[in-house]
Phi, psi and omega in degrees: 000318179298320181296317178298318180297319180295320177300315179296322178296317180298313178300320179295318180299315185284320190264343189300324184291343186256354189243351187301315184290341178280336176066315186295341185275004184276159181306146185270348180231150178208147180257335184224154174304137184224136175249129180227130182217145176232119175259121182232135170242124182230131182225138176230145168246123177257120182252114181262011180097291181267353177204161177213158177209162185253139173233128177216161177209134171247122181225155180218066177298135185224136179236135172247121181256128183236102178284129176272312169226181178291346181245001180226122185228138171249143172223151181231132184226140171203179183206149166266136187226132174225117186227152173216133180223111182053046179067016176253128189263146171214099188218152178154201179251135181281176176297158175260127179251130179238134184219146172242136179232124179240134176250127182228176178053058180056039176066020178269343181237133179242130175243133180230149173210137183210166179218141172258109180277124186283068180272340180277164180286121181259327182277122187249147173283171179297325177294318180292325177296319178297317178296319180299320179297320179289323180289340184277356179300118190296328182292340185274341171073025177289143183288323188228138171239009173200167183267312185216163175225217183258191178279104181258147177229132179228146176226151182208157179221133178219151179223137180223142180218138182260130173232079191315132009266019184249138171240126181252145179215145178218153180200165176216141179217151178228131181245119177265114183272137178264157180275160181203156174285121188250354180237127178297141180070007175227066185295340179279350180270103185254129181248136178232109174297153180291146174298161184230137172248123182245127176245128185232154176198153179180179178209155170245137175237112183253109176236079189313129012267020181256140171232124176247127179237131179230130182222148175222140178228128178241123185241132177245130184251143170271175184289139168283146178229151173233118185052045177070009176255130180294127183238337184199143172230109182289142180289159178299157183230126176243126179236126178236122184240140176232134179228133178235125180236123173253118189229129170240181182295331184245340189219142179218148174232130179236131176233138180215153177209141179228129176253128182237125178237132182245137176284181183288128176267131182255130174261124192246009187220157177296339178302329180254026176088019181092178182291125179197180179210159178212145175245118182281151183291153177295155183230140175236124175254131180242148178209153178199152178207141170243123188239128177247120177275101181287320178208184182297332184243012182220127176227137176250147183215146170253138189234149176214142167208164181205155177225127177238123182233127176286157176292152176282182185285002171262000178081022181229177174067021170284159181199152175220117183225137178228141181231144180225142180191190182212165180199174179219141177239128180247119179086036189288344180250004179261184181286342181228152177203165172235132181235126181240138181207153175217147181220148172249137183238147173213151180174194179205168177214173182051053176058036177088357181289335180242123176268141182237135176212136183195183177206163175218147172230138182225146174226114180251139179225136177233126180231124176256128185268000000 
């Protein structure tokens, strides 16, 4: 039991800074109210040869988890966001996400239901749209490229069963996207992203001191509409992730990789230049960490990550980015902890025509009441 608990702590230390804004990756059960927050500052310089510009973002996604019973948990998430891209600002408070998670049938079945409350600013000025486009570059790893959207509703079902040393899991979820005013000074222009169907499956293989985790997510998108007119249909998305953890009482090594493949995206309106289509390049995300447990309440870590993106079918938007860093975790086996980390990044895009250099600093805190 101690070894399993330590493995979960290691995964939490390494992964917590990257999953808060996704919300779905958080523990499904809780015994006490818990506050979890990650403050991140990320900055990039893009050098195009004859000119360069800075892109940065300060964000603080925060989640409050409220257990009703040991099998029913509510959580609430939002974030403060401050961004600048080539002197174009995008700042404010994001939407509030509320979710309920219930575990039934001896914790083998998970039911989820959530809502995205449109508290953030959705209608953007032309300057904010330009900033959003620069922040959305996947290789740069920014958490947010907009503040708010519409009233979204999601429901999900998952089932997991253990056949030692293997645990199998499958799930299905549906996200109903709400419409919102997306252009400043044009409140009558309403945009509705397409609904999403998510199919998931995976397994854990625990052969102490090794843990192998494999997960796959397949997403199908419906058409986006503007004022009830179909304007875009995003291609399907397949994500396959592999994680390997070698864990001892004092030292752990974690390696992870994710392959993302996107289907052909169709543009259905003159707003996007008329009817056309594009297939975005495949993406590979890499991650690694070496963790040394100095004491019961102190862990040191070395960190690595990378992003490799193929060019699209127009021969652009390829990228190669690698990051290296270190961090420290205080209180990693107690109910509360503070985790600090910093990384330096370097890379290029558009077949080397654009040089990329940046850094990130993060401070994560978890407090159980």
